N, C-alpha and C positions, 0 to 999 in steps of 0.2 A: 433511600440509600444515601448515606452521608458522603461528604467529599473526601474523607480520609480513606486512603487505600490501606490494605493490610501492611503491617510493618515488613521491611525487607527480610527475606529468609537468610540464614547464615550461609547456605551453599549456593554457589552460582549455578546457573542453568547451563548444561553441557550439551555439546553437539552429539555426543555418543548416546544420549538418553533415548530410550525406545519411544517411537511415536505411535505404535499400534498396540492397543490393549486387548485386541481380539474381538471387541464389540464396537458397534457404532458409537461415536462420541455423543455425549449428551447434547440435548437441544441447546443448552447455554454455551457449549463449547464451539459450535460452528455457526450459529446465527443468533441474533439478538432477540431475547424475549422482551416482554413489555418493559420490565424494569431496566434492562440493559439499554434498551433503545432510549429511554429517558435519560440514562446516565451518559451516553456517548453522543447523542445528537447535539448539534450546535444550539446552545440555548439562545433565547431572545435577549435583546439588549437590556431589557428591564429586569433580567434575572438578578436577584439581590444576593446571590451566592458570590463568594470571592472568585475573581478571575473567570467571569462568565463566558468569555470567548474561547477559552481552552477546553479541550475534552476533559471530563471529570477525572479520568484515569491519570491525567498528568497534573491536575490542580495542586495536589499536595506537594509536588516538586517545585511549584512556583512560590511556595511559602516556606522560608527558611526556619520558621518557628514550629512547623507542623511536626507531629511525632514521627511521621514517615521520613522527613528530611533529617531530623535529629538522629534517628536511628541509623540512617544510611551513612551520614558523614562521620559518625562516631566509631564505625566498625572498620578495622584495617582490611586491606586487600588480602585475599588468600595468597599463599605462595604460588599456587598454580596459575592464578589470574595474573599475578605480577610477571611470571615467566612468559605468559602468553603475549604480553604487551612489548612490542619491539622497541618502542620509544615511550618516554613518560607522557601521560595524557596532558600534563601541564606544559609540554614543550611547544604546543601549537599556538601561534597568535591567531586570534579569532576576529575576522572582519565582518561587520554587519553592514550590508548594503541597504541604504535608507534613502527615502525621498520625502514624502509628505504624510506618512501614517504614524502619527504620534502615539496613539493608544496601542497599536500593534507593536510598535517599537518598545514600549514600556514592558509589554509581556515578554518580548524576545530577550531583553536585558535581564529581567527577573529570572527567566528560565536559565539563561547562561550562568548567571551568578550563583545559581544553586546546583550546578552540574557536579556530579560525582567525579572526583579527580582533578577539579579545577585548582590551579596553583594560586597562591596568594598574590603573586605578582605577574600572573599570566596576562599578556596583553589582550585587551578587549577594546576594539576600535570601532566606533560608529562612523562610517564613511557616508556623509550626507550629500546627496545630489541637490544642490541649491541651498537656499538659506531660510527655509520655512522655520519660523521662530518657535512654533510649538514642538517641532521635532528637536531643535537645538536645546530647548528647555528640558526635555526628557533626558537627553544625553548628559547635560550638565548636572542634572539632579544626582547622577551616580558618580560624578567626578570626586576624587581623582581615580577611582577604581576603573572607570570607563573613560576613554579618550574620545573627543569629537574632532573629526577632520572634515572640513567642508570643501566640497568641489563646486566652486562658484561658476556661474554661467556668464558668457559674454553675449553681446547682443545677437550675433549670428546664430547662437545656440537656440534661440526661441523659434527659429524657422525650421528646425530639424524635426523629424518624425520621432515618435516615442521610442521606436526601436533603435534609432541612431543615438538618442540620448542615453539609453541604457547601455549600449555597446561602449560608448565613450566613457561612461562612468565605471563600468567593469574594468576597462583598461586602467583607469586611474586607481581603482581599488587594488588590483593585482600588482601594479607597479609600486604603489606606495607600501603595501604590506611587506613585500620582499625587500625593498630598499631600506625601509625603516627598521627591519629586524634581520640583519645580515646573518645571524646565527641560526635562523630557522630554515630547515630544508623543506618544510611543508607548512601550509597555512589553511585554516578552515574558513570557508566562505559561506555565509548564510545570508538570509534576507530578513527584512524588518517585520515580516508577518509570519514568523515561525516560532513555535515552542518545541521543546526538545525532550527526548527520552532521557531517563536518568543515566543510561549508559552511553550517551552520545559521544563523549570524549574517549571512553574506554573502547568503544567500537572502532574508532579510527586508530587508536594506539595499537590495537591488535592487527591492523591491516596495513599500516603505513609502509612497512618493510617491503611489501609486494612491488612497489614502484621500482625498487632497485633489484629485487629478485627476479622480476619478470618484465622485460622490456616490451612485452605485448600488452601491458596494462597502461592506459593513459588517463584514467580517472577512477576515483573511489568515491562513491556517494552514499549518503545515508537514506536515500529516497527510492521507493519503488513506485513507478508510474502506475502499475497495475495492482498495487497492494491494498485493494479495498477489502472491507470486511466480507468474508466468504471466499476471498481469493488469496488470503495470506493467514498463516497461523504460527509458523515455526520461527522464532527470533534468532535461531542459530543458523538457519539456512541462508546461503549466499549463492549468487549467480553471476555469470559473465554475460554481457550483452554488447552488441555492436553500436548501440544507441547511447550517445553522450547524455548523461543525466546531471544537470547542474543545479539541483535544489538541495542545498546543504551538503557541500562536497569538500573533499580534501585536495587542495591544489599543490602541485609539485613545483618547487623552485626551478629544478632542472628543465621541466617542460616549458615553464614560462620563459626562462631566459634563453634557452636554445632554440625554441620554435615559435611560441605564440606571440611573444613581444614584438617580433619583427613582422609578423603577418596578420596581426589583429585586424578584424574587419571594421568597416564603418557602421554596419548595422547587422542585426540578426546574429549576434556573437555565438549563441548556443547552436544554431543551425550550421554556422560556419564550422564549428568543431565536430559536427556530425558528417560533414562532407568527406567522402572517401579520400580526397586529396590531403586532408588534414589528419584524418583518422589513421591512414596508412596501415590498415588491417588490425589496428589495436582495439582494445576493448575496455569496458568499464566493469567494475565490481559494484553490485548493488545487493541489498538485503531483501529477503522475502517480506519481512515486517519492517516498515519504515522506522527511522529513528528521529524524524521530525514531523510536525503536523502543521499544516498551513491554515492560519486563521484569517487570512485576507481574502475577502470575496470580491474585491474591486481592485483593479490596477490596469496598467497599460495593456497587458495581455490576459487579463482575467475579468470575466463578467460573472454575474450571479448564476446563470444557468450552467456555465462551464464549471464553476466552483462546486455547485450542487452535484453535478454528474460525475466529476473526476477527482475531487479533492475532499469534499465534506465527509465522506464515509471511509477515509483512509484508516487502515488498521495501524495504530502506532504502538510501539513497544512501551510498556510500563513496568517491565521486569528490571530490577536493578542488577548490575554486574553480570551481564550475560557473557558466559565464556563461549567463544565462537568455535572452540575445538581446534583441530589441526588445520590451520588456514593455508598450509602448503598445498592443500587439495585444490586451491584456486589457481595455482600455477598452470599454465596452459596445457602442458603435457599430461599432468595429473588430472586436470579437469576434463580433457578430451577422453581419457580412459574411463573416468568415472561416469561421464555422460553416456558413453557407449554401453557400459555395463548396465546402467539404469534402464536404457531403452531395451536391452536384451531381456531384462527381468520383468519389464512392465507388461501388463495384460493388454493385448490389442483389442480395440473396440470396433465392432462391425456395424454399428448404427447409432444414431443419436438416442433412440429409445433405450438401447442397451447401456449407454453411458449413464443413464439415470438409475440403474439398478445396482450399482456397486457401492461399497462402503469400506473405508479404510484400505483402499487398494491403489497401487500405482498403475495408472492407465496410460496408454498411448493411442493417439488418433492420427492416422495418416490422411492428410488433406490433399485434395486434387487442386493445389495452387501451383501454377507453373512458374511464377516469378514473383519477386517482391513487389512488382507493379500491379499485380492482380487485384483489382478493386473488389473482388468478391470477399477478400479478407474483411474489408470495412463493412460491406453491405450485409454480410451474413455471419461470419465466424466471430469477429470482435464484438459485434452487436449482441450475439447470443450469449457469450460468456461475460460480457461487461468489461471487455478490455479496451484499451485505447485503439481507435480505428485508423491511426495514421498509416499511410503507405507513401513511398516505398520503404521509408525508415520506420520499421515496426518497433515500438517501444518494448524492450525486454527480449527481443529476438536475437538469436545467435545461430548462424549456419542453418537458417531455416527451421529452427526449433525454438519454441517458447514453452516455458514450464511455469506452473502456478498451482495453487490449491483450488480444488473445486469442492468446497465444504469439507467433507472428511477424506476426500481422495486427493492424490497428487496426479496432475494431468500433464502430459507432454504432447503438444501439438507439433507434428512433423510435416512440413510442406513437401510437395512432390519434387521441388527443386533442391531440397536439402541433401547433402552428402550422406545423411543417415536414412534417406528414403529407401535405398536398396536393402538395407538391413531390415527395415520394417516389412518390406515385401517378402523377403526370405522367411520372415516369421509368420507370414500369412495374414498380415494386416491388410484389409481391403482399402482401396482408395475411395475416400468419402467425398462426394461433390459438395462444395460449400453451400449450394442452394438447399441441401437437405437440412441445414440448420434453420429452424423457424425464424423468419424475418419479421418478428413482431416485437413491439416495445413492451418490456415487462417493468414491474415496479421493483426498485432496489429492495433486497431482502431486509435490510435494516430499517426500512420504513414500515414494515408490516408487523401487526400484532396477530399472532397465529392462535386460532381457537379451534374447538371441535364442536361439531353439530351431532347430536344424538340421532338415532334412527327417527324418521318422520319429521325431522326439524331441518329447515332450510338454513343456509349460511346467512341469509339476511337476518333471520330471527336469532341465530346463534351470536352474531356480532352485537346485535342490540342488547341481548341478555348480558353480555360482558360489560358493556358500557353504552349508555344511550347515545353517546356521541359517535360510536363506531358504525361504519357502513362496510358491507362486503364489497370488494372491488374485483371485477372480472380480470383485469390485467394483473392484479396481484395474485390471483389464483394461478396464473401461468407460472409465476415465480416459484410458488410452493408446490407445483406439480413435479415433485422430485422425491426419489426414494429416501434420500438422507433426511429430508424434513419429516417424511412419514415415519420412518423407523424411530426417530427420536421422540416423536409425539405419541406413537402407538407401541412403544417398545415392549411394554408388558404383555401385549396380546398379539403382536405382529412380528414374528420371527422372519417372515419371508416377504419379499417385495417383487412384484411382477408388473409387466405391461398389462393394462386393462384389456379384458377379453371382449368388451363391448357391452357388458351388462350394466356398466356404470356410466353410460353416456351422460354428459352434463354435470359430472362431478369432477372436482380437481383430483380426487383420489378417494378410495374407499377402503375400509377395513372390514372384511367379512368375519364376523365372530366365529362362524363354524369353520370356514376355510383357513383362518389364522394367517391371512396374508394382507399386505397392503398393495394397492393398485395405483399406478400412474396412468394418466390419460394419454393415449397416443395422438390425439387431435386437440391440441390446446385451445384452438379457436372455438371449440364447441362447449367450453366450460361455462357454467352458469351458477349464479348465486341463488337461484330460485329452486333448484332441483332438490329432491329428497328421496329417501328410500327407506322402506320398512325394515330392511335386513342389514343395513350398513351404517356405520358412522362416517362422517365426512370431516376433512380438514378444511378450515375456512381462513380466508385472508381478510383481515379487518384493517381499515384505515380510518383516521379521523376525517370528517367531511372535508375540511379545508385542504387535506392532503390527497384528495381523490384524484386518481389518474384517468378517470373516465373521459 
């Protein structure tokens, strides 16, 4: 697959578009097949393709001479999209928080310079913490289009912790960008290890007015902490959360000058803004599909294992000119009404096994979690779905409810302490104990190449027949033990999906040719790569040996 994405379509993507086509989405639409995995995985440093650190879906937007970029910038905005933008996308000064990552900074600047809607004189400022010459050289390479402002250290600064240095630098960035651009009501704050969706500026231009329209909103971000592949799919869907999200966000001058400037902390600036005393009951707007992608695997608060688990497989939007629809739905009163109606219409789930049998359905799960401090969220629920495990500040949570995609389904988890729990009980939703969620480590779906084993063939043999490098992985079988995966793989001969009745022990799932059904296994720990059956085909989870999770 080449680096060039399809040319932008003439029509923007609309919120009102139907999401349900009546059938299960195809395999390629809700999980990565082998080719897509190669396309979206983080390439190795020796990759000779242009921009190897960026996901391939965004690479054409880093190259101003690509056919994708030329087509995008030559097309005028539609009248409908222009009306949806409350402020011009060129009105935001853009501040890049930088320190010592020159290569990543070069990517970030290239990505910004090629954004749709960028003004010819729109301020782009690199705020460098320190005087690393390689970073300064990258910024100067793009002068005068890009400005460099250095925040130099004094001797005492060297004895500060990393968190203290970052907090001080963010204070410097926010102070400088609003002081130096007195006509700007808002400023976009990004970091030096980000690349951006083509509609990054248009996204903020459609949402900026909400700061003034709804005083209960105190941040607007382009990042979804839980927006990994398989957990996000709709680029028009937006949520409210109690958790401050500071990765690629729109800062408000009013918020900075009237509150934060006077109270800015000495360290842990982002957690300071999550503190109830600072939040004051206010909330953040975030997208289901992120508008930026993090390419930095090392940093003060980032290590490779954390990057791999929570950032590497982020679903990033590559659609140009996404129309977010009627964004007044995000105003608190409207959002509350919409959320209540969604929960009333959603299908209650009575067991974890039942959760796996649905397709293209809005589901609700009532969790027996008594408070935000309940550690069972981390140990069982978050781990099962692949969500961030933080407590008591749960990323994406609002009033004890968190919503996300679960492959083809939309899932709402409602905690027992939520004000919406009573509504769920009235609807007959059973209270599910968190320990019912299997506490096992699975393999991320995007790491897996899914194959099929014919009757009398083991998954070991099936994986080897696909590629001699592939090995069947037991923990990966747990990941694909899911009706959505089965339906997409066996769609032509498998109209129904059920819990295994016990005849297929040791199989991730089976498709009975006569019965015409797919089976998920109720006891994932019994899965095996060595099992086979003369009457059924099997779904197999294959990994390259160096990626084995055994």
